[in-house]
Each structure stands twice: as structure tokens, then as C-alpha cells.
All heavy atoms as an XYZ file, in Angstrom:
790
protein
N     -20.567     -3.514     23.248
C     -19.383     -4.312     23.043
C     -18.905     -4.123     21.606
O     -19.674     -4.236     20.662
C     -19.720     -5.780     23.308
C     -18.517     -6.670     23.217
S     -18.899     -8.253     23.966
C     -18.461     -9.297     22.640
N     -17.625     -3.845     21.431
C     -17.044     -3.625     20.109
C     -16.382     -4.908     19.631
O     -15.589     -5.510     20.351
C     -16.007     -2.479     20.149
C     -15.390     -2.283     18.790
C     -16.653     -1.208     20.645
N     -16.710     -5.300     18.433
C     -16.143     -6.527     17.869
C     -14.915     -6.181     17.033
O     -14.879     -5.175     16.335
C     -17.182     -7.221     16.985
O     -16.590     -8.298     16.307
N     -13.887     -7.032     17.100
C     -12.680     -6.802     16.305
C     -12.720     -7.612     15.017
O     -11.709     -7.755     14.342
C     -11.438     -7.163     17.120
O     -11.465     -8.541     17.439
N     -13.874     -8.170     14.670
C     -14.019     -8.965     13.460
C     -13.852     -8.090     12.227
O     -14.398     -6.994     12.145
C     -15.387     -9.642     13.422
C     -15.669    -10.331     12.112
C     -15.061    -11.541     11.801
C     -16.502     -9.751     11.177
C     -15.292    -12.172     10.600
C     -16.746    -10.376      9.974
C     -16.144    -11.585      9.684
O     -16.369    -12.203      8.488
N     -13.071     -8.577     11.282
C     -12.885     -7.872     10.019
C     -13.277     -8.831      8.899
O     -12.792     -9.961      8.861
C     -11.429     -7.449      9.845
C     -11.171     -6.703      8.553
S      -9.420     -6.291      8.294
C      -9.125     -5.176      9.621
N     -14.143     -8.404      7.981
C     -14.529     -9.275      6.876
C     -13.315     -9.721      6.055
O     -12.345     -8.980      5.895
C     -15.466     -8.407      6.039
C     -15.921     -7.324      6.954
C     -14.802     -7.115      7.934
N     -13.377    -10.950      5.540
C     -12.265    -11.518      4.769
C     -11.842    -10.635      3.601
O     -10.666    -10.549      3.287
C     -12.658    -12.894      4.221
C     -12.658    -13.977      5.233
C     -13.032    -15.303      4.561
N     -12.850    -16.394      5.472
C     -11.715    -17.065      5.622
N     -10.680    -16.770      4.898
N     -11.624    -18.041      6.485
N     -12.787    -10.010      2.949
C     -12.435     -9.208      1.772
C     -11.621     -7.965      2.124
O     -11.065     -7.314      1.244
C     -13.677     -8.833      0.964
C     -14.690     -8.021      1.747
O     -14.537     -7.891      2.975
O     -15.639     -7.530      1.121
N     -11.475     -7.658      3.415
C     -10.672     -6.510      3.846
C      -9.310     -6.930      4.396
O      -8.485     -6.078      4.741
C     -11.430     -5.712      4.910
C     -12.692     -5.074      4.380
C     -13.463     -4.376      5.484
O     -12.981     -4.226      6.598
N     -14.671     -3.947      5.161
N      -9.037     -8.225      4.485
C      -7.792     -8.714      5.059
C      -6.569     -8.240      4.288
O      -5.567     -7.868      4.873
C      -7.784    -10.238      5.119
C      -8.655    -10.823      6.192
C      -9.506    -10.163      7.029
C      -8.765    -12.201      6.515
N     -10.147    -11.046      7.856
C      -9.703    -12.306      7.565
C      -8.181    -13.358      6.037
C     -10.051    -13.526      8.130
C      -8.530    -14.566      6.605
C      -9.453    -14.640      7.635
N      -6.606     -8.308      2.969
C      -5.430     -7.953      2.167
C      -5.024     -6.498      2.381
O      -3.842     -6.189      2.465
C      -5.676     -8.197      0.674
C      -5.783     -9.643      0.312
S      -4.289    -10.527      0.735
C      -4.720    -12.131      0.207
N      -5.996     -5.616      2.468
C      -5.682     -4.210      2.693
C      -5.127     -3.956      4.084
O      -4.332     -3.039      4.289
N      -5.492     -4.791      5.027
C      -5.062     -4.589      6.406
C      -3.622     -5.036      6.651
O      -2.967     -4.519      7.547
C      -5.993     -5.331      7.353
N      -3.112     -5.972      5.858
C      -1.763     -6.467      6.120
C      -0.683     -5.645      5.426
O       0.484     -5.734      5.787
C      -1.613     -7.969      5.755
C      -2.431     -8.820      6.686
C      -1.954     -8.229      4.317
N      -1.044     -4.847      4.452
C      -0.119     -3.906      3.819
C       1.149     -4.508      3.250
O       1.117     -5.334      2.364
N       2.310     -4.079      3.812
C       3.622     -4.498      3.284
C       3.863     -5.999      3.411
O       4.585     -6.568      2.618
C       4.745     -3.748      3.993
C       4.958     -2.364      3.504
C       6.220     -1.783      4.131
C       6.533     -0.444      3.506
N       7.795      0.093      4.003
N       3.280     -6.619      4.403
C       3.453     -8.064      4.576
C       2.940     -8.792      3.332
O       3.587     -9.697      2.812
C       2.723     -8.566      5.848
C       2.744    -10.075      5.928
C       3.342     -7.947      7.082
N       1.780     -8.372      2.845
C       1.221     -8.990      1.642
C       2.104     -8.705      0.429
O       2.363     -9.604     -0.377
C      -0.200     -8.500      1.382
C      -0.712     -8.919      0.038
C      -0.959    -10.254     -0.239
C      -0.923     -7.985     -0.972
C      -1.409    -10.655     -1.490
C      -1.372     -8.370     -2.217
C      -1.621     -9.710     -2.474
N       2.574     -7.496      0.291
C       3.438     -7.142     -0.841
C       4.704     -7.986     -0.824
O       5.126     -8.521     -1.849
C       3.794     -5.630     -0.818
C       2.537     -4.769     -0.888
C       4.767     -5.281     -1.930
C       1.721     -4.930     -2.140
N       5.322     -8.134      0.345
C       6.520     -8.971      0.465
C       6.217    -10.431      0.145
O       6.990    -11.091     -0.551
C       7.124     -8.862      1.866
C       7.701     -7.491      2.131
O       8.041     -6.755      1.206
N       7.798     -7.137      3.389
N       5.106    -10.938      0.646
C       4.710    -12.321      0.390
C       4.480    -12.546     -1.106
O       4.928    -13.540     -1.670
C       3.446    -12.651      1.186
C       2.992    -14.064      1.062
N       3.608    -15.102      1.701
C       1.969    -14.605      0.368
C       2.991    -16.233      1.413
N       1.989    -15.959      0.596
N       3.790    -11.612     -1.737
C       3.508    -11.727     -3.171
C       4.800    -11.674     -3.981
O       5.000    -12.473     -4.896
C       2.569    -10.599     -3.605
C       2.154    -10.716     -5.063
C       1.328     -9.550     -5.493
N       2.135     -8.341     -5.389
C       1.656     -7.124     -5.514
N       0.377     -6.929     -5.694
N       2.463     -6.084     -5.427
N       5.711    -10.772     -3.657
C       6.981    -10.661     -4.373
C       7.821    -11.919     -4.178
O       8.377    -12.460     -5.133
C       7.761     -9.427     -3.879
O       6.943     -8.272     -4.065
C       9.061     -9.258     -4.630
N       7.878    -12.400     -2.953
C       8.643    -13.608     -2.658
C       8.051    -14.815     -3.379
O       8.779    -15.716     -3.797
C       8.686    -13.834     -1.148
C       9.561    -14.976     -0.740
C      10.932    -14.907     -0.906
C       9.015    -16.121     -0.199
C      11.756    -15.964     -0.537
C       9.812    -17.179      0.179
C      11.189    -17.101      0.011
N       6.726    -14.837     -3.543
C       6.095    -15.971     -4.226
C       6.552    -16.072     -5.679
O       6.702    -17.179     -6.208
C       4.575    -15.886     -4.143
O       4.088    -14.824     -4.922
N       6.791    -14.946     -6.321
C       7.322    -14.980     -7.697
C       8.731    -15.556     -7.705
O       9.097    -16.332     -8.590
C       7.315    -13.580     -8.312
C       5.958    -13.200     -8.822
C       5.074    -12.346     -8.230
C       5.335    -13.670    -10.016
N       3.938    -12.262     -8.981
C       4.072    -13.061    -10.094
C       5.719    -14.545    -11.029
C       3.182    -13.301    -11.133
C       4.830    -14.782    -12.068
C       3.578    -14.162    -12.117
N       9.545    -15.201     -6.723
C      10.898    -15.744     -6.619
C      10.851    -17.251     -6.363
O      11.618    -18.018     -6.965
C      11.663    -15.038     -5.502
N       9.940    -17.677     -5.495
C       9.792    -19.106     -5.212
C       9.352    -19.846     -6.466
O       9.893    -20.909     -6.800
C       8.788    -19.339     -4.060
C       8.391    -20.799     -3.950
C       9.365    -18.840     -2.749
N       8.381    -19.301     -7.183
C       7.906    -19.947     -8.415
C       9.048    -20.098     -9.419
O       9.237    -21.172     -9.999
C       6.755    -19.148     -9.033
C       6.168    -19.732    -10.319
C       5.536    -21.094    -10.061
C       5.143    -18.779    -10.909
N       9.823    -19.056     -9.620
C      10.951    -19.122    -10.556
C      11.992    -20.149    -10.157
O      12.447    -20.952    -10.970
N      12.341    -20.149     -8.871
C      13.352    -21.116     -8.403
C      12.829    -22.538     -8.515
O      13.582    -23.447     -8.848
C      13.716    -20.877     -6.925
O      13.226    -19.663     -6.471
C      15.169    -20.938     -6.685
N      11.560    -22.714     -8.212
C      10.979    -24.050     -8.293
C      10.953    -24.563     -9.730
O      11.193    -25.745     -9.980
C       9.567    -24.070     -7.707
C       9.529    -23.801     -6.235
C      10.412    -24.750     -5.458
O      10.361    -25.960     -5.616
N      11.256    -24.204     -4.603
N      10.669    -23.702    -10.670
C      10.671    -24.122    -12.075
C      12.074    -24.535    -12.523
O      12.240    -25.512    -13.262
C      10.097    -23.013    -12.962
C       8.601    -22.754    -12.764
C       8.162    -21.568    -13.609
C       7.776    -23.980    -13.065
N      13.088    -23.831    -12.050
C      14.479    -24.218    -12.352
C      14.787    -25.563    -11.708
O      15.361    -26.455    -12.342
C      15.459    -23.125    -11.872
C      15.287    -21.864    -12.714
C      16.896    -23.626    -11.923
C      15.980    -20.641    -12.158
N      14.383    -25.733    -10.445
C      14.593    -26.995     -9.746
C      13.899    -28.143    -10.473
O      14.482    -29.209    -10.676
C      14.071    -26.896     -8.304
C      14.057    -28.195     -7.492
C      15.485    -28.650     -7.222
C      13.297    -27.995     -6.203
N      12.670    -27.924    -10.890
C      11.903    -28.967    -11.575
C      12.568    -29.332    -12.897
O      12.621    -30.501    -13.275
C      10.444    -28.514    -11.760
C       9.745    -28.505    -10.392
C       9.705    -29.407    -12.737
C       8.422    -27.779    -10.363
N      13.094    -28.334    -13.611
C      13.795    -28.622    -14.869
C      15.006    -29.518    -14.612
O      15.285    -30.442    -15.385
C      14.218    -27.320    -15.538
N      15.712    -29.283    -13.520
C      16.870    -30.121    -13.179
C      16.430    -31.518    -12.730
O      17.079    -32.502    -13.038
C      17.714    -29.451    -12.094
C      18.439    -28.233    -12.607
C      19.332    -27.632    -11.556
C      20.050    -26.430    -12.161
N      21.126    -25.945    -11.338
N      15.320    -31.589    -12.000
C      14.817    -32.881    -11.539
C      14.432    -33.760    -12.726
O      14.683    -34.965    -12.725
C      13.591    -32.680    -10.605
C      14.014    -32.043     -9.295
C      12.872    -34.000    -10.351
C      12.846    -31.593     -8.449
N      13.818    -33.166    -13.721
C      13.357    -33.942    -14.881
C      14.518    -34.584    -15.632
O      14.326    -35.546    -16.356
C      12.528    -33.068    -15.808
C      11.223    -32.641    -15.140
C      10.268    -31.948    -16.078
N       9.763    -32.785    -17.148
C       8.794    -33.690    -17.029
N       8.256    -33.900    -15.849
N       8.364    -34.370    -18.062
N      15.721    -34.076    -15.449
C      16.895    -34.645    -16.108
C      17.499    -35.796    -15.302
O      18.366    -36.500    -15.788
C      17.955    -33.563    -16.334
C      17.521    -32.497    -17.302
C      18.583    -31.429    -17.439
C      18.098    -30.321    -18.342
N      19.087    -29.245    -18.457
N      17.053    -35.958    -14.052
C      17.598    -36.987    -13.174
C      16.680    -38.202    -13.203
O      15.510    -38.113    -12.849
C      17.710    -36.462    -11.729
O      18.437    -35.240    -11.752
C      18.401    -37.448    -10.834
N      17.209    -39.313    -13.626
C      16.404    -40.513    -13.841
C      15.611    -40.929    -12.606
O      14.419    -41.171    -12.675
C      17.299    -41.683    -14.331
C      16.506    -42.958    -14.436
C      17.956    -41.328    -15.644
N      16.234    -41.017    -11.445
C      15.561    -41.497    -10.249
C      14.562    -40.534     -9.648
O      13.809    -40.900     -8.752
N      14.519    -39.297    -10.112
C      13.652    -38.291     -9.491
C      12.544    -37.798    -10.410
O      11.728    -36.971     -9.986
C      14.494    -37.105     -9.031
C      15.620    -37.412     -8.044
C      16.407    -36.150     -7.748
C      15.079    -38.013     -6.774
N      12.483    -38.264    -11.627
C      11.476    -37.774    -12.578
C      10.052    -37.934    -12.066
O       9.201    -37.105    -12.346
C      11.603    -38.518    -13.912
C      12.654    -37.978    -14.808
C      12.601    -38.676    -16.153
C      13.716    -38.139    -17.026
N      13.726    -38.764    -18.327
N       9.802    -39.000    -11.309
C       8.439    -39.264    -10.848
C       7.922    -38.184     -9.899
O       6.716    -38.040     -9.724
C       8.368    -40.625    -10.166
O       9.183    -40.637     -9.010
N       8.804    -37.425     -9.295
C       8.373    -36.367     -8.375
C       8.213    -35.011     -9.056
O       7.686    -34.082     -8.449
C       9.367    -36.239     -7.225
C       9.399    -37.395     -6.236
C      10.524    -37.200     -5.239
C       8.075    -37.539     -5.531
N       8.637    -34.890    -10.290
C       8.592    -33.570    -10.928
C       7.163    -33.111    -11.229
O       6.827    -31.961    -10.973
C       9.447    -33.543    -12.189
O       8.946    -34.442    -13.150
N       6.311    -33.991    -11.748
C       4.937    -33.581    -12.049
C       4.154    -33.248    -10.781
O       3.494    -32.200    -10.741
C       4.213    -34.645    -12.883
C       2.785    -34.278    -13.286
C       2.784    -33.001    -14.136
C       2.133    -35.426    -14.035
N       4.191    -34.089     -9.734
C       3.487    -33.688     -8.505
C       3.991    -32.360     -7.945
O       3.198    -31.548     -7.466
C       3.776    -34.828     -7.528
C       4.087    -35.994     -8.380
C       4.733    -35.441     -9.613
N       5.292    -32.124     -8.022
C       5.837    -30.870     -7.510
C       5.344    -29.688     -8.332
O       4.975    -28.652     -7.772
C       7.365    -30.914     -7.471
C       8.056    -29.750     -6.791
C       7.554    -29.557     -5.372
C       9.561    -29.963     -6.790
N       5.291    -29.835     -9.647
C       4.760    -28.768    -10.507
C       3.316    -28.464    -10.121
O       2.926    -27.301     -9.963
C       4.836    -29.163    -11.999
C       6.272    -29.193    -12.485
C       3.993    -28.224    -12.866
C       6.446    -29.809    -13.866
N       2.521    -29.504     -9.966
C       1.101    -29.319     -9.634
C       0.950    -28.640     -8.275
O       0.144    -27.710     -8.123
C       0.365    -30.677     -9.669
C       0.300    -31.182    -11.112
C      -1.027    -30.567     -9.064
C      -0.141    -32.625    -11.253
N       1.722    -29.072     -7.291
C       1.629    -28.476     -5.951
C       2.052    -27.013     -5.945
O       1.379    -26.160     -5.351
C       2.470    -29.275     -4.961
C       1.954    -30.679     -4.634
C       3.010    -31.459     -3.849
C       0.648    -30.607     -3.874
N       3.176    -26.717     -6.604
C       3.671    -25.334     -6.629
C       2.693    -24.420     -7.370
O       2.338    -23.338     -6.881
C       5.071    -25.265     -7.278
C       6.105    -25.993     -6.429
C       5.494    -23.831     -7.549
C       6.392    -25.359     -5.094
N       2.246    -24.846     -8.542
C       1.295    -24.016     -9.300
C      -0.032    -23.887     -8.561
O      -0.653    -22.824     -8.572
C       1.093    -24.571    -10.703
C       2.251    -24.368    -11.661
C       1.961    -25.038    -13.011
C       2.545    -22.885    -11.864
N      -0.465    -24.973     -7.913
C      -1.703    -24.910     -7.145
C      -1.608    -23.912     -5.999
O      -2.520    -23.108     -5.784
N      -0.499    -23.953     -5.266
C      -0.309    -23.008     -4.163
C      -0.238    -21.574     -4.699
O      -0.828    -20.653     -4.122
C       0.960    -23.350     -3.384
N       0.467    -21.409     -5.809
C       0.599    -20.081     -6.404
C      -0.767    -19.546     -6.859
O      -1.145    -18.418     -6.554
C       1.575    -20.142     -7.589
C       1.910    -18.806     -8.175
C       2.878    -18.019     -7.597
C       1.261    -18.341     -9.308
C       3.199    -16.777     -8.128
C       1.576    -17.111     -9.849
C       2.543    -16.324     -9.260
N      -1.515    -20.381     -7.567
C      -2.808    -19.936     -8.110
C      -3.856    -19.721     -7.020
O      -4.677    -18.803     -7.139
C      -3.306    -20.926     -9.154
C      -2.469    -20.976    -10.432
C      -2.965    -22.080    -11.363
C      -2.472    -19.629    -11.139
N      -3.832    -20.535     -5.961
C      -4.772    -20.274     -4.870
C      -4.416    -18.975     -4.146
O      -5.302    -18.255     -3.693
C      -4.839    -21.446     -3.868
O      -3.520    -21.746     -3.407
C      -5.481    -22.668     -4.487
N      -3.123    -18.663     -4.087
C      -2.707    -17.375     -3.518
C      -3.193    -16.212     -4.362
O      -3.686    -15.212     -3.838
N      -3.078    -16.350     -5.671
C      -3.588    -15.318     -6.583
C      -5.096    -15.182     -6.419
O      -5.638    -14.075     -6.360
C      -3.212    -15.652     -8.050
C      -3.940    -14.746     -9.023
C      -1.706    -15.555     -8.250
N      -5.774    -16.325     -6.316
C      -7.226    -16.303     -6.125
C      -7.632    -15.591     -4.847
O      -8.603    -14.824     -4.822
N      -6.870    -15.828     -3.784
C      -7.176    -15.137     -2.523
C      -6.983    -13.636     -2.666
O      -7.780    -12.846     -2.156
C      -6.296    -15.666     -1.390
C      -6.701    -17.024     -0.903
S      -5.920    -17.506      0.646
C      -4.194    -17.359      0.265
N      -5.930    -13.243     -3.375
C      -5.646    -11.814     -3.522
C      -6.725    -11.102     -4.336
O      -7.100     -9.976     -4.020
C      -4.285    -11.621     -4.175
N      -7.216    -11.755     -5.376
C      -8.164    -11.093     -6.266
C      -9.628    -11.281     -5.883
O     -10.482    -10.530     -6.349
C      -7.955    -11.559     -7.701
C      -6.737    -10.927     -8.325
C      -5.549    -11.632     -8.428
C      -6.762     -9.609     -8.774
C      -4.418    -11.050     -8.987
C      -5.649     -9.012     -9.319
C      -4.479     -9.746     -9.429
O      -3.364     -9.164     -9.974
N      -9.932    -12.288     -5.056
C     -11.334    -12.561     -4.741
C     -11.666    -12.407     -3.267
O     -12.612    -12.995     -2.766
C     -11.724    -13.957     -5.247
C     -11.569    -14.111     -6.729
C     -10.625    -14.987     -7.249
C     -12.339    -13.370     -7.604
C     -10.463    -15.131     -8.614
C     -12.190    -13.502     -8.976
C     -11.252    -14.381     -9.476
N     -10.878    -11.629     -2.533
C     -11.199    -11.307     -1.154
C     -11.059    -12.463     -0.179
O     -11.865    -12.596      0.732
N     -10.084    -13.298     -0.347
C      -9.771    -14.430      0.529
C     -10.997    -15.318      0.772
O     -11.508    -15.413      1.895
C      -9.165    -13.976      1.888
C      -8.594    -15.166      2.641
C      -8.099    -12.921      1.693
N     -11.485    -15.992     -0.295
C     -12.588    -16.930     -0.086
C     -12.189    -18.004      0.927
O     -11.046    -18.472      0.934
C     -12.803    -17.556     -1.465
C     -12.172    -16.616     -2.430
C     -11.053    -15.946     -1.681
N     -13.123    -18.388      1.779
C     -12.839    -19.312      2.879
C     -12.252    -20.636      2.401
O     -11.423    -21.227      3.074
C     -14.106    -19.560      3.687
N     -12.631    -21.105      1.237
C     -12.137    -22.395      0.754
C     -10.680    -22.320      0.283
O      -9.936    -23.292      0.369
C     -13.058    -22.953     -0.355
C     -12.934    -22.135     -1.631
C     -12.750    -24.408     -0.622
N     -10.241    -21.165     -0.198
C      -8.898    -21.054     -0.762
C      -7.790    -20.978      0.282
O      -6.680    -21.445      0.037
C      -8.801    -19.849     -1.704
C      -9.544    -19.969     -3.024
C      -9.273    -18.740     -3.889
C      -9.157    -21.229     -3.760
N      -8.076    -20.400      1.430
C      -7.021    -20.237      2.431
C      -6.465    -21.579      2.928
O      -5.252    -21.799      2.866
C      -7.525    -19.391      3.595
C      -6.441    -19.079      4.600
C      -6.956    -18.231      5.744
O      -8.168    -18.155      5.981
N      -6.060    -17.590      6.453
N      -7.295    -22.530      3.389
C      -6.724    -23.816      3.813
C      -6.146    -24.606      2.644
O      -5.156    -25.323      2.803
C      -7.896    -24.554      4.469
C      -9.120    -23.840      4.027
C      -8.723    -22.454      3.666
N      -6.724    -24.469      1.472
C      -6.198    -25.156      0.291
C      -4.807    -24.629     -0.052
O      -3.886    -25.399     -0.348
C      -7.161    -24.987     -0.885
C      -6.829    -25.744     -2.154
C      -6.755    -27.243     -1.891
C      -7.865    -25.451     -3.226
N      -4.627    -23.320      0.012
C      -3.342    -22.679     -0.260
C      -2.274    -23.181      0.717
O      -1.178    -23.562      0.309
C      -3.511    -21.157     -0.138
C      -2.271    -20.360     -0.299
N      -1.609    -20.224     -1.494
C      -1.553    -19.626      0.603
C      -0.549    -19.455     -1.329
N      -0.492    -19.081     -0.056
N      -2.611    -23.210      1.988
C      -1.664    -23.661      3.009
C      -1.348    -25.150      2.869
O      -0.198    -25.567      3.024
C      -2.216    -23.360      4.404
C      -2.349    -21.872      4.740
C      -3.102    -21.689      6.047
C      -0.996    -21.203      4.791
N      -2.350    -25.951      2.556
C      -2.144    -27.393      2.387
C      -1.240    -27.684      1.193
O      -0.312    -28.497      1.288
C      -3.498    -28.113      2.228
O      -4.303    -27.863      3.381
C      -3.316    -29.608      2.047
N      -1.505    -27.034      0.072
C      -0.679    -27.255     -1.122
C       0.765    -26.820     -0.881
O       1.704    -27.506     -1.295
C      -1.273    -26.515     -2.322
C      -2.591    -27.073     -2.849
C      -3.195    -26.121     -3.876
C      -2.408    -28.454     -3.439
N       0.940    -25.688     -0.206
C       2.296    -25.215      0.088
C       3.024    -26.185      1.015
O       4.203    -26.496      0.804
C       2.234    -23.820      0.711
N       2.334    -26.692      2.027
C       2.951    -27.649      2.951
C       3.311    -28.947      2.224
O       4.383    -29.533      2.460
C       2.012    -27.939      4.115
N       2.441    -29.401      1.324
C       2.733    -30.619      0.557
C       3.911    -30.412     -0.387
O       4.721    -31.321     -0.586
C       1.484    -31.053     -0.212
C       0.385    -31.587      0.694
S      -1.143    -31.955     -0.189
C      -0.629    -33.330     -1.194
N       4.034    -29.211     -0.945
C       5.175    -28.912     -1.814
C       6.469    -28.948     -1.016
O       7.480    -29.502     -1.472
C       4.991    -27.540     -2.483
N       6.447    -28.382      0.183
C       7.635    -28.414      1.040
C       7.980    -29.852      1.404
O       9.153    -30.238      1.398
C       7.419    -27.545      2.298
C       7.359    -26.072      1.905
C       8.507    -27.785      3.329
C       6.890    -25.154      2.997
N       6.974    -30.661      1.688
C       7.204    -32.072      1.985
C       7.796    -32.820      0.801
O       8.702    -33.654      0.963
N       7.318    -32.524     -0.397
C       7.861    -33.150     -1.601
C       9.304    -32.739     -1.815
O      10.151    -33.563     -2.179
C       7.005    -32.772     -2.830
O       5.645    -33.148     -2.577
C       7.490    -33.472     -4.087
N       9.612    -31.487     -1.555
C      10.997    -31.026     -1.688
C      11.895    -31.673     -0.631
O      13.049    -31.990     -0.912
C      11.057    -29.508     -1.600
C      10.442    -28.870     -2.823
C      10.281    -27.382     -2.700
O      10.303    -26.863     -1.558
O      10.119    -26.743     -3.742
N      11.368    -31.888      0.565
C      12.142    -32.584      1.598
C      12.416    -34.022      1.152
O      13.532    -34.530      1.320
C      11.394    -32.574      2.925
N      11.428    -34.665      0.564
C      11.614    -36.013      0.037
C      12.690    -36.024     -1.044
O      13.552    -36.917     -1.066
C      10.298    -36.554     -0.518
C      10.316    -37.955     -1.123
C      10.744    -38.967     -0.073
C       8.951    -38.297     -1.679
N      12.688    -35.032     -1.906
C      13.740    -34.915     -2.926
C      15.113    -34.764     -2.278
O      16.082    -35.374     -2.716
C      13.478    -33.711     -3.835
C      12.411    -33.896     -4.891
C      12.033    -32.551     -5.492
C      12.896    -34.838     -5.962
N      15.170    -33.944     -1.236
C      16.436    -33.752     -0.544
C      16.916    -35.068      0.073
O      18.089    -35.419     -0.037
C      16.293    -32.687      0.542
C      17.595    -32.371      1.248
S      17.391    -31.217      2.609
C      16.571    -32.251      3.808
N      15.995    -35.793      0.696
C      16.364    -37.071      1.314
C      16.836    -38.075      0.272
O      17.752    -38.847      0.513
C      15.200    -37.651      2.107
C      14.785    -36.809      3.279
C      13.454    -36.734      3.646
C      15.707    -36.075      4.021
C      13.057    -35.953      4.725
C      15.322    -35.292      5.098
C      13.993    -35.240      5.451
N      16.202    -38.065     -0.891
C      16.590    -39.002     -1.945
C      17.922    -38.648     -2.594
O      18.574    -39.502     -3.155
C      15.512    -39.075     -3.027
C      14.297    -39.840     -2.600
C      13.420    -40.111     -3.767
N      12.268    -40.891     -3.370
C      11.301    -41.234     -4.183
N      11.363    -40.893     -5.456
N      10.284    -41.930     -3.754
N      18.293    -37.382     -2.530
C      19.557    -36.982     -3.170
C      20.721    -36.945     -2.188
O      21.871    -36.808     -2.601
C      19.423    -35.598     -3.827
O      18.997    -34.645     -2.849
C      18.440    -35.633     -4.977
N      20.443    -37.049     -0.898
C      21.496    -37.071      0.099
C      22.143    -38.448      0.076
O      21.451    -39.455      0.168
C      20.955    -36.761      1.503
O      20.310    -35.492      1.459
C      22.058    -36.743      2.532
N      23.457    -38.485     -0.019
C      24.156    -39.766     -0.136
C      24.492    -40.392      1.203
O      25.089    -41.464      1.251
C      25.408    -39.620     -0.997
C      26.417    -38.665     -0.380
O      26.257    -38.236      0.751
N      27.428    -38.331     -1.140
N      24.163    -39.759      2.288
C      24.406    -40.340      3.604
C      25.840    -40.209      4.082
O      26.260    -40.884      5.007
N      26.615    -39.349      3.476
C      28.029    -39.194      3.862
C      28.216    -38.376      5.131
O      29.307    -38.219      5.602
C      28.805    -38.551      2.718
O      28.293    -37.268      2.456
N      27.123    -37.840      5.696
C      27.226    -37.017      6.896
C      27.010    -37.817      8.180
O      26.625    -37.282      9.183
C      26.184    -35.878      6.838
C      26.476    -34.927      5.722
O      27.614    -34.748      5.344
N      25.436    -34.320      5.185
N      27.228    -39.103      8.157
C      26.989    -39.943      9.346
C      28.017    -39.716     10.405
O      29.136    -39.575     10.263
C      26.978    -41.396      8.938
C      25.755    -41.721      8.110
C      25.742    -43.203      7.793
C      24.516    -43.530      6.952
N      24.465    -44.898      6.587
């Protein structure tokens, strides 16, 4: 019986262009998020969300870097996904707080 199991440290090489695109896009996301955070910090009602958003974005970014350089350690993959999902949730909360409700 042949197993299709591939060790975690070989995953990055197996995905090829998908990983390159993901890594390149992550730099674009990081840059845009830093611009967004700079604008949030200037808004009185939203300042409280800027530090958590910075921590979530940098955490997701750094866990992604860690996965790329250390062969996708088992602990980093769910942490990376969780931090990214929490960042998206925080951004949705920001969107909800800035929407004036004129689309009723």
C-alpha cells in the first residue's frame, strides 16, 4: 500500500506558485493594513481597535514567516489561521462601526 503522506517540511516546496502568490500578497496586505491602522489611530471612536489589529496582523504575518522558514511546525498553522480570522473579524467590526446606516 502506497501512502500519500508528505512530511510538513516538504509542504512549501510542493505548493510552488501558490505559496509565492500568498507570500507576495501578504506583503501587500501588511502594507495596506498599516495604512489603515494609521488612519484608525486618528479617529477618536476607533483608537481602541488599532492596537489589537496591529497585534493580530503582525502575529498572522510572523507566524506565516515562521511556517515558511521552519517547515510548517504543527503549532504555527492553526495559530496563523486563527490570528488571520480574528484580524478579519476586527476589520469587520471596524466596518460596522464606521457604517452610518444610510443603506436601509
